[in-house]
PyMOL commands that place a pseudoatom at each C-alpha (Angstrom):
pseudoatom trace, name=CA, resn=MET, resi=1, chain=A, elem=C, hetatm=0, pos=[-48.550, 3.724, -49.898]
pseudoatom trace, name=CA, resn=ILE, resi=2, chain=A, elem=C, hetatm=0, pos=[-47.041, 2.274, -53.060]
pseudoatom trace, name=CA, resn=ALA, resi=3, chain=A, elem=C, hetatm=0, pos=[-45.098, 4.585, -55.396]
pseudoatom trace, name=CA, resn=LEU, resi=4, chain=A, elem=C, hetatm=0, pos=[-44.667, 3.843, -59.093]
pseudoatom trace, name=CA, resn=ALA, resi=5, chain=A, elem=C, hetatm=0, pos=[-43.068, 6.048, -61.748]
pseudoatom trace, name=CA, resn=SER, resi=6, chain=A, elem=C, hetatm=0, pos=[-45.085, 6.776, -64.893]
pseudoatom trace, name=CA, resn=SER, resi=7, chain=A, elem=C, hetatm=0, pos=[-41.956, 6.259, -67.014]
pseudoatom trace, name=CA, resn=ASP, resi=8, chain=A, elem=C, hetatm=0, pos=[-38.557, 4.661, -66.515]
pseudoatom trace, name=CA, resn=HIS, resi=9, chain=A, elem=C, hetatm=0, pos=[-36.729, 6.331, -63.636]
pseudoatom trace, name=CA, resn=ARG, resi=10, chain=A, elem=C, hetatm=0, pos=[-33.573, 8.099, -64.826]
pseudoatom trace, name=CA, resn=GLN, resi=11, chain=A, elem=C, hetatm=0, pos=[-31.316, 10.728, -63.306]
pseudoatom trace, name=CA, resn=PRO, resi=12, chain=A, elem=C, hetatm=0, pos=[-30.328, 13.107, -66.159]
pseudoatom trace, name=CA, resn=PHE, resi=13, chain=A, elem=C, hetatm=0, pos=[-26.678, 13.763, -65.205]
pseudoatom trace, name=CA, resn=TYR, resi=14, chain=A, elem=C, hetatm=0, pos=[-25.688, 10.134, -64.590]
pseudoatom trace, name=CA, resn=SER, resi=15, chain=A, elem=C, hetatm=0, pos=[-27.776, 8.839, -67.518]
pseudoatom trace, name=CA, resn=PHE, resi=16, chain=A, elem=C, hetatm=0, pos=[-26.043, 11.263, -69.913]
pseudoatom trace, name=CA, resn=GLY, resi=17, chain=A, elem=C, hetatm=0, pos=[-22.622, 10.203, -68.607]
pseudoatom trace, name=CA, resn=ALA, resi=18, chain=A, elem=C, hetatm=0, pos=[-23.546, 6.542, -69.151]
pseudoatom trace, name=CA, resn=GLY, resi=19, chain=A, elem=C, hetatm=0, pos=[-24.259, 7.054, -72.841]
pseudoatom trace, name=CA, resn=ASP, resi=20, chain=A, elem=C, hetatm=0, pos=[-27.979, 7.754, -72.345]
pseudoatom trace, name=CA, resn=THR, resi=21, chain=A, elem=C, hetatm=0, pos=[-28.498, 4.470, -70.463]
pseudoatom trace, name=CA, resn=ALA, resi=22, chain=A, elem=C, hetatm=0, pos=[-31.018, 4.861, -67.611]
pseudoatom trace, name=CA, resn=GLN, resi=23, chain=A, elem=C, hetatm=0, pos=[-29.157, 5.394, -64.309]
pseudoatom trace, name=CA, resn=ASN, resi=24, chain=A, elem=C, hetatm=0, pos=[-30.589, 6.242, -60.879]
pseudoatom trace, name=CA, resn=HIS, resi=25, chain=A, elem=C, hetatm=0, pos=[-29.290, 8.885, -58.462]
pseudoatom trace, name=CA, resn=HIS, resi=26, chain=A, elem=C, hetatm=0, pos=[-26.675, 6.384, -57.186]
pseudoatom trace, name=CA, resn=ASN, resi=27, chain=A, elem=C, hetatm=0, pos=[-25.216, 6.102, -60.725]
pseudoatom trace, name=CA, resn=GLU, resi=28, chain=A, elem=C, hetatm=0, pos=[-26.442, 2.521, -61.066]
pseudoatom trace, name=CA, resn=PRO, resi=29, chain=A, elem=C, hetatm=0, pos=[-28.705, 0.995, -63.729]
pseudoatom trace, name=CA, resn=THR, resi=30, chain=A, elem=C, hetatm=0, pos=[-32.407, 1.175, -62.934]
pseudoatom trace, name=CA, resn=GLU, resi=31, chain=A, elem=C, hetatm=0, pos=[-34.747, -1.789, -63.011]
pseudoatom trace, name=CA, resn=GLY, resi=32, chain=A, elem=C, hetatm=0, pos=[-38.384, -1.021, -63.697]
pseudoatom trace, name=CA, resn=ARG, resi=33, chain=A, elem=C, hetatm=0, pos=[-40.628, 1.708, -62.374]
pseudoatom trace, name=CA, resn=MET, resi=34, chain=A, elem=C, hetatm=0, pos=[-41.209, 0.620, -58.762]
pseudoatom trace, name=CA, resn=LEU, resi=35, chain=A, elem=C, hetatm=0, pos=[-40.007, 3.429, -56.468]
pseudoatom trace, name=CA, resn=GLY, resi=36, chain=A, elem=C, hetatm=0, pos=[-40.976, 1.750, -53.214]
pseudoatom trace, name=CA, resn=THR, resi=37, chain=A, elem=C, hetatm=0, pos=[-43.557, 1.016, -50.553]
pseudoatom trace, name=CA, resn=GLU, resi=38, chain=A, elem=C, hetatm=0, pos=[-44.029, 3.082, -47.408]
pseudoatom trace, name=CA, resn=LEU, resi=39, chain=A, elem=C, hetatm=0, pos=[-45.801, 2.337, -44.131]
pseudoatom trace, name=CA, resn=ASN, resi=40, chain=A, elem=C, hetatm=0, pos=[-46.472, 5.220, -41.707]
pseudoatom trace, name=CA, resn=TRP, resi=41, chain=A, elem=C, hetatm=0, pos=[-47.967, 5.092, -38.201]
pseudoatom trace, name=CA, resn=SER, resi=42, chain=A, elem=C, hetatm=0, pos=[-48.611, 7.411, -35.271]
pseudoatom trace, name=CA, resn=VAL, resi=43, chain=A, elem=C, hetatm=0, pos=[-49.510, 7.095, -31.583]
pseudoatom trace, name=CA, resn=ASN, resi=44, chain=A, elem=C, hetatm=0, pos=[-50.797, 10.140, -29.701]
pseudoatom trace, name=CA, resn=PHE, resi=45, chain=A, elem=C, hetatm=0, pos=[-51.731, 10.395, -26.034]
pseudoatom trace, name=CA, resn=GLY, resi=46, chain=A, elem=C, hetatm=0, pos=[-52.195, 13.186, -23.516]
pseudoatom trace, name=CA, resn=ALA, resi=47, chain=A, elem=C, hetatm=0, pos=[-54.515, 14.741, -21.006]
pseudoatom trace, name=CA, resn=GLU, resi=48, chain=A, elem=C, hetatm=0, pos=[-55.429, 17.904, -19.190]
pseudoatom trace, name=CA, resn=LEU, resi=49, chain=A, elem=C, hetatm=0, pos=[-53.422, 18.442, -15.993]
pseudoatom trace, name=CA, resn=PRO, resi=50, chain=A, elem=C, hetatm=0, pos=[-55.694, 18.431, -12.907]
pseudoatom trace, name=CA, resn=LEU, resi=51, chain=A, elem=C, hetatm=0, pos=[-54.916, 21.746, -11.202]
pseudoatom trace, name=CA, resn=GLN, resi=52, chain=A, elem=C, hetatm=0, pos=[-57.040, 22.394, -8.089]
pseudoatom trace, name=CA, resn=ALA, resi=53, chain=A, elem=C, hetatm=0, pos=[-56.241, 26.073, -7.412]
pseudoatom trace, name=CA, resn=GLU, resi=54, chain=A, elem=C, hetatm=0, pos=[-58.974, 28.606, -8.088]
pseudoatom trace, name=CA, resn=GLY, resi=55, chain=A, elem=C, hetatm=0, pos=[-58.295, 30.554, -11.269]
pseudoatom trace, name=CA, resn=ALA, resi=56, chain=A, elem=C, hetatm=0, pos=[-55.577, 28.097, -12.346]
pseudoatom trace, name=CA, resn=PRO, resi=57, chain=A, elem=C, hetatm=0, pos=[-54.959, 28.016, -16.107]
pseudoatom trace, name=CA, resn=LYS, resi=58, chain=A, elem=C, hetatm=0, pos=[-56.067, 25.063, -18.197]
pseudoatom trace, name=CA, resn=LEU, resi=59, chain=A, elem=C, hetatm=0, pos=[-52.886, 23.041, -18.964]
pseudoatom trace, name=CA, resn=ASN, resi=60, chain=A, elem=C, hetatm=0, pos=[-52.527, 20.112, -21.378]
pseudoatom trace, name=CA, resn=LEU, resi=61, chain=A, elem=C, hetatm=0, pos=[-49.651, 17.666, -21.719]
pseudoatom trace, name=CA, resn=ASN, resi=62, chain=A, elem=C, hetatm=0, pos=[-49.449, 15.718, -24.990]
pseudoatom trace, name=CA, resn=PHE, resi=63, chain=A, elem=C, hetatm=0, pos=[-46.974, 13.160, -26.391]
pseudoatom trace, name=CA, resn=GLU, resi=64, chain=A, elem=C, hetatm=0, pos=[-46.814, 11.862, -29.943]
pseudoatom trace, name=CA, resn=VAL, resi=65, chain=A, elem=C, hetatm=0, pos=[-44.669, 9.150, -31.525]
pseudoatom trace, name=CA, resn=GLN, resi=66, chain=A, elem=C, hetatm=0, pos=[-44.544, 8.813, -35.312]
pseudoatom trace, name=CA, resn=GLY, resi=67, chain=A, elem=C, hetatm=0, pos=[-42.768, 6.206, -37.375]
pseudoatom trace, name=CA, resn=GLY, resi=68, chain=A, elem=C, hetatm=0, pos=[-42.249, 5.337, -40.995]
pseudoatom trace, name=CA, resn=HIS, resi=69, chain=A, elem=C, hetatm=0, pos=[-40.730, 2.443, -42.900]
pseudoatom trace, name=CA, resn=PHE, resi=70, chain=A, elem=C, hetatm=0, pos=[-39.728, 2.718, -46.573]
pseudoatom trace, name=CA, resn=LEU, resi=71, chain=A, elem=C, hetatm=0, pos=[-38.977, -0.396, -48.625]
pseudoatom trace, name=CA, resn=VAL, resi=72, chain=A, elem=C, hetatm=0, pos=[-36.855, 0.742, -51.565]
pseudoatom trace, name=CA, resn=GLY, resi=73, chain=A, elem=C, hetatm=0, pos=[-38.116, -0.315, -54.989]
pseudoatom trace, name=CA, resn=SER, resi=74, chain=A, elem=C, hetatm=0, pos=[-36.061, -1.645, -57.870]
pseudoatom trace, name=CA, resn=ALA, resi=75, chain=A, elem=C, hetatm=0, pos=[-35.690, 1.773, -59.569]
pseudoatom trace, name=CA, resn=LEU, resi=76, chain=A, elem=C, hetatm=0, pos=[-33.970, 3.353, -56.536]
pseudoatom trace, name=CA, resn=ARG, resi=77, chain=A, elem=C, hetatm=0, pos=[-32.112, 0.327, -55.157]
pseudoatom trace, name=CA, resn=VAL, resi=78, chain=A, elem=C, hetatm=0, pos=[-28.338, 0.326, -54.583]
pseudoatom trace, name=CA, resn=SER, resi=79, chain=A, elem=C, hetatm=0, pos=[-26.645, -2.995, -55.308]
pseudoatom trace, name=CA, resn=SER, resi=80, chain=A, elem=C, hetatm=0, pos=[-23.814, -2.437, -52.805]
pseudoatom trace, name=CA, resn=VAL, resi=81, chain=A, elem=C, hetatm=0, pos=[-26.134, -1.870, -49.801]
pseudoatom trace, name=CA, resn=HIS, resi=82, chain=A, elem=C, hetatm=0, pos=[-27.606, -4.901, -48.073]
pseudoatom trace, name=CA, resn=SER, resi=83, chain=A, elem=C, hetatm=0, pos=[-30.440, -3.108, -46.261]
pseudoatom trace, name=CA, resn=GLU, resi=84, chain=A, elem=C, hetatm=0, pos=[-33.252, -2.012, -48.547]
pseudoatom trace, name=CA, resn=VAL, resi=85, chain=A, elem=C, hetatm=0, pos=[-35.425, -0.628, -45.728]
pseudoatom trace, name=CA, resn=THR, resi=86, chain=A, elem=C, hetatm=0, pos=[-35.246, 2.888, -44.296]
pseudoatom trace, name=CA, resn=HIS, resi=87, chain=A, elem=C, hetatm=0, pos=[-36.757, 3.560, -40.850]
pseudoatom trace, name=CA, resn=HIS, resi=88, chain=A, elem=C, hetatm=0, pos=[-37.762, 6.900, -39.356]
pseudoatom trace, name=CA, resn=LEU, resi=89, chain=A, elem=C, hetatm=0, pos=[-38.879, 7.641, -35.783]
pseudoatom trace, name=CA, resn=GLN, resi=90, chain=A, elem=C, hetatm=0, pos=[-39.968, 10.989, -34.362]
pseudoatom trace, name=CA, resn=MET, resi=91, chain=A, elem=C, hetatm=0, pos=[-41.142, 11.797, -30.823]
pseudoatom trace, name=CA, resn=THR, resi=92, chain=A, elem=C, hetatm=0, pos=[-42.799, 15.065, -29.845]
pseudoatom trace, name=CA, resn=GLY, resi=93, chain=A, elem=C, hetatm=0, pos=[-43.891, 16.408, -26.459]
pseudoatom trace, name=CA, resn=ARG, resi=94, chain=A, elem=C, hetatm=0, pos=[-46.192, 19.429, -26.096]
pseudoatom trace, name=CA, resn=PHE, resi=95, chain=A, elem=C, hetatm=0, pos=[-47.113, 21.459, -23.065]
pseudoatom trace, name=CA, resn=ARG, resi=96, chain=A, elem=C, hetatm=0, pos=[-50.036, 23.770, -23.848]
pseudoatom trace, name=CA, resn=TRP, resi=97, chain=A, elem=C, hetatm=0, pos=[-51.783, 26.407, -21.800]
for i in range(1, 97): cmd.bond("trace and resi %d" % i, "trace and resi %d" % (i + 1))
show_as sticks, trace
zoom trace
């Protein structure tokens, strides 16, 4: 996904304090309208548990791993931070009956 702003990105409080010069939420000048690019992914696996007893409930075990990577665009960038990529990882386990 690519995110672009329809107008110049400006945070009202910081922009007003800077004499109506466009500032982002880090109180730094903005450059352009590019907010960033994001890549998301997911891996899901699971199965029904093989219970042999008569009248045993149907049980499922499921695991899911999700990740996301956000490359900060010029409008949101902070000049004092070297890394312009944000990573996110989430793991979920479910036991259903």
